[in-house]
C-alpha positions as CSV (number, residue, x, y, z in Angstrom):
1,M,0.0,0.0,0.0
2,S,1.5,3.3,-1.1
3,T,1.7,6.4,1.1
4,Y,2.3,10.1,0.5
5,L,3.2,12.8,2.9
6,S,2.5,16.4,2.4
7,D,5.5,18.7,1.9
8,D,5.4,19.9,5.6
9,D,4.5,16.4,7.0
10,R,1.7,18.0,9.0
11,F,-0.9,15.5,7.9
12,Q,-0.9,12.2,6.0
13,P,-4.2,11.7,4.2
14,I,-5.4,8.2,4.3
15,N,-8.6,8.7,2.2
16,L,-10.1,11.2,-0.3
17,F,-12.1,13.0,2.3
18,E,-8.9,13.9,4.2
19,Y,-7.4,15.1,1.0
20,E,-10.3,17.5,0.5
21,K,-9.8,18.8,4.1
22,L,-6.1,19.3,3.5
23,A,-6.5,21.0,0.1
24,K,-8.3,23.8,1.8
25,E,-5.0,24.9,3.3
26,Y,-3.4,25.1,-0.2
27,L,-6.1,26.9,-2.2
28,S,-7.5,30.3,-2.2
29,Q,-11.2,30.5,-1.2
30,T,-12.1,31.6,-4.7
31,T,-10.4,28.6,-6.3
32,L,-11.8,26.3,-3.7
33,D,-15.3,27.5,-4.4
34,Y,-14.7,27.2,-8.2
35,Y,-13.6,23.6,-7.9
36,S,-16.1,22.4,-5.3
37,S,-19.3,24.3,-6.1
38,G,-22.4,23.1,-7.9
39,A,-25.3,24.9,-9.5
40,W,-27.9,26.9,-7.6
41,D,-28.8,25.1,-4.3
42,E,-26.3,22.3,-5.0
43,I,-28.9,19.6,-4.6
44,T,-27.6,17.4,-7.4
45,L,-24.0,18.0,-6.2
46,R,-24.9,16.5,-2.8
47,D,-27.1,13.8,-4.3
48,N,-24.3,12.4,-6.4
49,R,-22.6,11.4,-3.2
50,A,-25.7,10.4,-1.3
51,A,-26.7,8.0,-4.1
52,F,-23.7,5.8,-3.4
53,E,-24.6,5.8,0.3
54,R,-28.1,4.6,-0.4
55,V,-26.9,1.5,-2.2
56,K,-25.8,-1.3,0.1
57,L,-23.5,-4.3,-0.6
58,R,-24.5,-8.0,-0.3
59,P,-21.1,-9.8,-0.1
60,R,-20.5,-13.4,-1.2
61,I,-18.7,-15.6,1.2
62,L,-16.2,-18.5,1.0
63,V,-14.9,-17.5,-2.4
64,D,-11.2,-17.8,-3.2
65,V,-10.1,-14.2,-3.5
66,S,-6.4,-14.8,-2.8
67,D,-5.4,-13.4,-6.2
68,R,-7.3,-10.3,-7.3
69,N,-7.3,-8.8,-10.8
70,L,-8.4,-5.2,-11.3
71,T,-7.4,-4.8,-14.9
72,T,-9.8,-3.9,-17.7
73,S,-9.9,-2.1,-21.1
74,I,-11.9,0.8,-22.5
75,L,-12.3,1.1,-26.3
76,G,-9.7,-1.6,-26.6
77,Q,-7.1,0.2,-24.4
78,P,-5.8,-1.6,-21.3
79,L,-6.2,0.0,-17.8
80,Q,-4.7,-1.2,-14.5
81,L,-8.0,-0.4,-12.8
82,P,-11.4,0.8,-14.1
83,L,-10.7,4.5,-13.6
84,L,-10.2,7.6,-15.7
85,I,-9.6,11.2,-14.6
86,A,-12.5,13.4,-15.6
87,P,-12.0,16.5,-17.7
88,M,-11.6,19.5,-15.3
89,A,-10.7,23.1,-16.2
90,F,-8.0,25.4,-14.8
91,Q,-5.8,22.9,-13.0
92,C,-2.9,25.3,-12.8
93,L,-5.0,27.1,-10.1
94,A,-4.2,24.1,-7.9
95,H,-0.6,23.6,-8.9
96,P,1.8,25.2,-11.4
97,D,2.3,21.9,-13.3
98,G,-1.5,21.6,-13.7
99,E,-2.8,19.2,-16.3
100,V,0.7,17.9,-17.1
101,A,1.2,16.6,-13.5
102,T,-2.3,15.1,-13.6
103,A,-1.6,13.3,-16.9
104,L,1.7,12.0,-15.7
105,A,0.1,10.6,-12.6
106,A,-2.6,9.0,-14.6
107,A,-0.2,7.4,-17.1
108,S,2.2,6.2,-14.5
109,S,-0.7,4.6,-12.5
110,G,-2.2,2.9,-15.6
111,V,-5.5,4.9,-15.6
112,G,-7.0,7.1,-18.2
113,M,-7.0,10.9,-18.5
114,V,-9.5,13.2,-20.2
115,L,-8.1,16.6,-21.0
116,S,-10.5,19.6,-20.8
117,T,-10.9,22.1,-23.6
118,M,-10.6,24.6,-20.8
119,A,-7.2,23.3,-19.7
120,T,-4.4,25.7,-18.5
121,K,-1.8,23.4,-20.2
122,S,-2.2,22.8,-24.0
123,I,-3.0,19.6,-25.8
124,E,0.6,19.5,-27.0
125,E,2.2,20.3,-23.6
126,V,0.3,17.4,-22.0
127,A,1.1,15.0,-24.8
128,T,4.8,16.0,-24.8
129,G,5.0,15.7,-21.0
130,C,3.8,12.1,-21.3
131,N,6.1,11.0,-24.1
132,Q,7.4,8.2,-21.9
133,F,3.9,6.7,-21.8
134,P,3.0,6.5,-25.5
135,D,0.3,3.8,-24.9
136,S,-1.5,5.6,-22.1
137,L,-5.3,6.2,-22.4
138,R,-5.7,9.9,-23.1
139,W,-8.8,11.5,-24.5
140,F,-9.7,15.1,-25.4
141,Q,-12.9,16.6,-24.1
142,L,-14.6,19.3,-26.2
143,Y,-17.8,21.1,-27.0
144,I,-19.1,21.9,-30.5
145,H,-18.5,25.7,-30.6
146,K,-20.4,28.4,-32.5
147,D,-17.1,28.9,-34.3
148,R,-16.9,25.7,-36.3
149,G,-13.3,26.6,-37.2
150,L,-12.4,26.5,-33.5
151,T,-13.9,23.1,-33.2
152,C,-12.0,21.8,-36.2
153,A,-8.7,23.2,-35.0
154,L,-9.1,21.6,-31.6
155,V,-10.0,18.2,-33.1
156,E,-7.0,18.4,-35.5
157,K,-4.7,19.3,-32.6
158,A,-5.9,16.4,-30.5
159,Y,-5.6,13.9,-33.3
160,K,-2.1,15.0,-34.3
161,A,-1.0,14.9,-30.6
162,G,-2.0,11.2,-30.3
163,Y,-5.2,11.5,-28.2
164,K,-7.2,8.3,-28.5
165,A,-10.8,9.6,-28.5
166,L,-13.0,12.7,-28.5
167,C,-15.2,13.1,-25.4
168,L,-18.0,15.4,-26.4
169,T,-19.8,17.1,-23.4
170,V,-23.4,17.5,-24.3
171,D,-25.0,18.8,-21.1
172,A,-23.9,22.4,-21.4
173,P,-25.8,24.3,-24.1
174,V,-25.3,27.2,-21.7
175,L,-23.2,27.4,-18.5
176,G,-25.0,26.4,-15.3
177,Q,-25.5,29.1,-12.6
178,R,-22.9,28.6,-9.9
179,E,-23.7,31.1,-7.3
180,R,-20.4,30.8,-5.3
181,D,-18.5,31.8,-8.5
182,R,-21.0,34.7,-9.1
183,R,-20.5,36.0,-5.5
184,N,-16.7,35.7,-5.8
185,E,-16.7,37.3,-9.3
186,F,-14.5,34.4,-10.4
187,A,-12.0,35.1,-13.2
188,L,-8.7,33.6,-14.2
189,P,-5.7,35.3,-12.8
190,Q,-3.8,37.3,-15.5
191,D,-0.9,34.8,-15.5
192,L,-3.2,31.9,-16.5
193,H,-5.1,31.4,-19.7
194,L,-7.0,28.8,-21.7
195,A,-4.0,27.2,-23.3
196,N,-5.9,25.4,-26.1
197,L,-7.5,28.6,-27.3
198,A,-4.4,30.8,-26.9
199,T,-2.5,28.7,-29.3
200,I,-5.1,28.9,-32.1
201,S,-4.6,31.9,-34.4
202,G,-7.4,34.0,-35.9
203,L,-9.7,34.0,-32.9
204,D,-11.4,37.4,-32.2
205,I,-10.8,37.6,-28.5
206,S,-11.1,40.7,-26.4
207,H,-8.2,41.2,-23.9
208,E,-9.7,44.1,-22.1
209,K,-9.7,42.1,-18.8
210,G,-6.4,40.5,-19.3
211,E,-6.2,36.8,-19.9
212,S,-9.7,36.3,-18.5
213,G,-10.9,37.5,-21.9
214,L,-10.3,33.9,-23.1
215,F,-12.7,32.6,-20.5
216,T,-15.3,35.1,-21.6
217,Y,-14.8,34.1,-25.2
218,F,-15.2,30.4,-24.3
219,A,-18.5,31.1,-22.5
220,Q,-19.7,33.0,-25.5
221,Q,-18.8,30.1,-27.8
222,L,-21.1,27.5,-26.1
223,N,-23.7,26.7,-28.8
224,P,-27.3,26.1,-27.7
225,A,-28.2,25.2,-31.2
226,V,-26.3,21.9,-31.3
227,T,-28.4,18.8,-32.2
228,W,-27.9,15.1,-32.9
229,H,-27.1,15.9,-36.5
230,D,-24.0,17.8,-35.6
231,L,-22.5,14.6,-34.4
232,E,-22.2,13.4,-38.0
233,W,-20.2,16.5,-38.9
234,L,-18.0,16.2,-35.8
235,Q,-17.1,12.6,-36.6
236,S,-16.2,13.6,-40.2
237,L,-13.3,15.7,-38.8
238,S,-11.1,12.8,-37.6
239,P,-11.1,9.0,-37.3
240,L,-11.1,9.3,-33.5
241,P,-13.9,7.4,-31.7
242,L,-16.7,9.5,-30.2
243,V,-17.6,9.4,-26.5
244,I,-20.7,11.2,-25.4
245,K,-20.5,12.7,-21.9
246,G,-23.6,14.0,-20.1
247,V,-26.3,11.4,-20.7
248,L,-28.9,10.8,-18.0
249,R,-31.8,9.1,-20.0
250,G,-32.1,5.8,-21.7
251,D,-33.7,7.2,-24.8
252,D,-30.8,9.6,-25.2
253,A,-28.4,6.8,-24.8
254,V,-30.1,4.9,-27.6
255,Q,-29.9,8.0,-29.8
256,A,-26.2,8.4,-29.0
257,V,-25.5,4.8,-30.2
258,E,-27.5,5.4,-33.4
259,Y,-25.5,8.5,-34.2
260,G,-22.2,6.7,-33.8
261,A,-21.0,7.0,-30.2
262,K,-18.6,4.3,-29.2
263,A,-19.0,4.9,-25.4
264,I,-21.3,6.9,-23.1
265,V,-20.5,8.7,-19.9
266,V,-23.4,8.9,-17.5
267,S,-22.9,12.3,-15.9
268,N,-24.7,15.4,-14.6
269,H,-21.5,17.5,-14.9
270,G,-20.7,17.0,-11.2
271,G,-23.9,18.9,-10.3
272,R,-22.6,22.0,-12.0
273,Q,-25.2,22.4,-14.7
274,L,-28.9,21.6,-14.0
275,D,-29.5,21.6,-10.3
276,G,-32.2,19.0,-9.4
277,A,-31.1,16.6,-12.1
278,I,-31.0,12.9,-11.2
279,A,-27.8,11.6,-9.5
280,S,-25.5,9.9,-12.0
281,L,-25.7,6.6,-10.2
282,D,-29.5,6.6,-10.2
283,A,-29.5,7.0,-14.0
284,L,-26.9,4.2,-14.6
285,A,-29.0,1.0,-14.7
286,E,-31.6,2.5,-17.2
287,I,-28.8,3.5,-19.6
288,V,-27.0,0.2,-19.3
289,A,-30.2,-1.6,-20.1
290,A,-31.1,0.8,-23.0
291,V,-27.8,0.4,-24.9
292,D,-27.9,-3.4,-24.3
293,G,-24.1,-4.0,-24.6
294,K,-23.7,-2.1,-27.9
295,V,-21.3,0.4,-26.4
296,E,-19.3,0.7,-23.2
297,V,-20.9,2.8,-20.4
298,L,-18.9,4.8,-17.9
299,L,-20.1,6.9,-15.0
300,D,-18.9,10.0,-13.1
301,G,-20.1,12.0,-10.2
302,G,-19.8,11.3,-6.4
303,I,-17.0,8.6,-6.4
304,R,-15.1,8.9,-3.2
305,R,-14.3,5.3,-2.1
306,G,-13.2,2.2,-3.8
307,T,-16.5,0.6,-2.9
308,D,-18.2,3.3,-4.9
309,I,-16.4,2.0,-8.0
310,L,-17.5,-1.5,-7.0
311,K,-21.2,-0.3,-6.8
312,A,-21.0,1.4,-10.2
313,L,-19.5,-1.7,-11.9
314,A,-22.2,-3.8,-10.3
315,L,-24.8,-1.6,-12.0
316,G,-23.2,-2.1,-15.3
317,A,-20.5,0.6,-15.7
318,K,-17.3,-0.6,-17.4
319,A,-15.3,2.1,-15.6
320,V,-15.7,5.4,-13.7
321,L,-14.4,8.9,-13.9
322,I,-13.3,10.9,-10.9
323,G,-13.0,14.6,-10.7
324,R,-12.6,16.8,-7.6
325,P,-10.5,14.5,-5.5
326,I,-7.9,14.6,-8.2
327,L,-7.7,18.4,-7.8
328,W,-7.3,18.0,-4.0
329,G,-4.4,15.7,-4.5
330,L,-2.9,18.0,-7.1
331,A,-3.2,21.0,-4.8
332,V,-1.5,19.1,-1.9
333,G,1.3,17.4,-3.7
334,G,1.3,17.9,-7.5
335,Q,1.9,14.7,-9.5
336,M,2.7,12.7,-6.3
337,G,-0.6,13.8,-4.7
338,V,-2.6,12.8,-7.7
339,S,-0.8,9.4,-7.8
340,H,-1.6,8.9,-4.1
341,V,-5.3,9.6,-4.6
342,I,-5.4,7.0,-7.4
343,S,-3.5,4.5,-5.2
344,L,-6.0,5.0,-2.3
345,L,-8.9,4.2,-4.6
346,E,-7.1,1.2,-6.0
347,D,-6.3,-0.2,-2.5
348,E,-9.9,0.4,-1.4
349,L,-11.3,-1.3,-4.6
350,N,-9.0,-4.2,-4.1
351,V,-10.1,-4.7,-0.5
352,G,-13.7,-4.1,-1.3
353,M,-13.6,-6.8,-4.0
354,A,-12.0,-9.3,-1.7
355,L,-14.6,-8.7,1.0
356,S,-17.4,-9.0,-1.5
357,G,-16.2,-12.3,-2.9
358,C,-14.9,-11.0,-6.2
359,A,-11.5,-12.0,-7.5
360,K,-11.8,-10.2,-10.8
361,L,-13.9,-7.4,-12.2
362,Q,-16.0,-9.9,-14.2
363,D,-17.3,-11.3,-10.9
364,I,-19.0,-8.0,-10.0
365,D,-22.7,-8.1,-10.9
366,P,-26.0,-6.7,-9.7
367,S,-26.5,-9.5,-7.2
368,L,-24.0,-7.8,-5.0
369,L,-26.3,-4.8,-4.4
370,T,-29.4,-3.9,-2.5
371,L,-31.0,-0.9,-4.1
372,P,-33.1,1.7,-2.2
373,R,-36.9,1.5,-2.5
374,F,-38.6,4.8,-3.2
């Protein structure tokens, strides 16, 4: 079991909740609120976590679990455990190495990484930083922008840099209302910028407010007119497989498959978009049943323990994505902190599988769960 000590050795986190507590000492209040907040009353934000607590485990006994295997694959790429790092913006607010440190931790741990369009390190910087891990699972997250040229440029950059899939976020035709950010008047510091936009020439971006003008430009570029038919155009831009992130309904999942998606991420954007939306875990079983094995289904939102991963897999997810705890690890210890967060989840999943009578991921099925009755 791996360990990590913070730089001043004041506190050694032994779980993800302790990392969150410690990260508060490393982040400004504005940054902490940006990372941790949800939309409006933050009902969905809280329910993502509560959903896992409502589901109980029914462990099997007297099973040989002396040798456990946590490996899997997503879209044909191997992973050491069923985990990817979710796309998250502005990681240099947590640590100067930002997304490069996160990607290195993911690659060295054998898990996936999804780079955000709103990253503070560019597509190329992250790819170059991970040159020693050429086979690592790395996807690029994007939106279909009003400026089709911008979308084309981002896809071309991701393809040339060796990213393995496009992860299209579909639950943000407009930005959700995050009141903590509004109260704080959140803006990027002038020494940070949206690296993937700053390296594209020809964008008409106002710089009246310093580098934060890039953030304003991005918000203006969200396109509320995007429909299913735009997926055909997007897929024509590169041979990269398309992953649809932000699905909460079975009928939408079926549509995604019909329009060419190779994987689906069940997600409510970490509770940051539509407050009152269903918890991701509560939507999972319907979507798994709807796609009927035609594509791989992943889930994000609320993962804080290895047993949460176990529960998601039992409901049919092939893997999960984790977000905020990665930022807490990044703030506390950079690449080492992110690696330790991943190792804590791996250790907990390993123990949880053993105690549930599961020697390999294929042993995890719905019979392990008792679901809440409403």
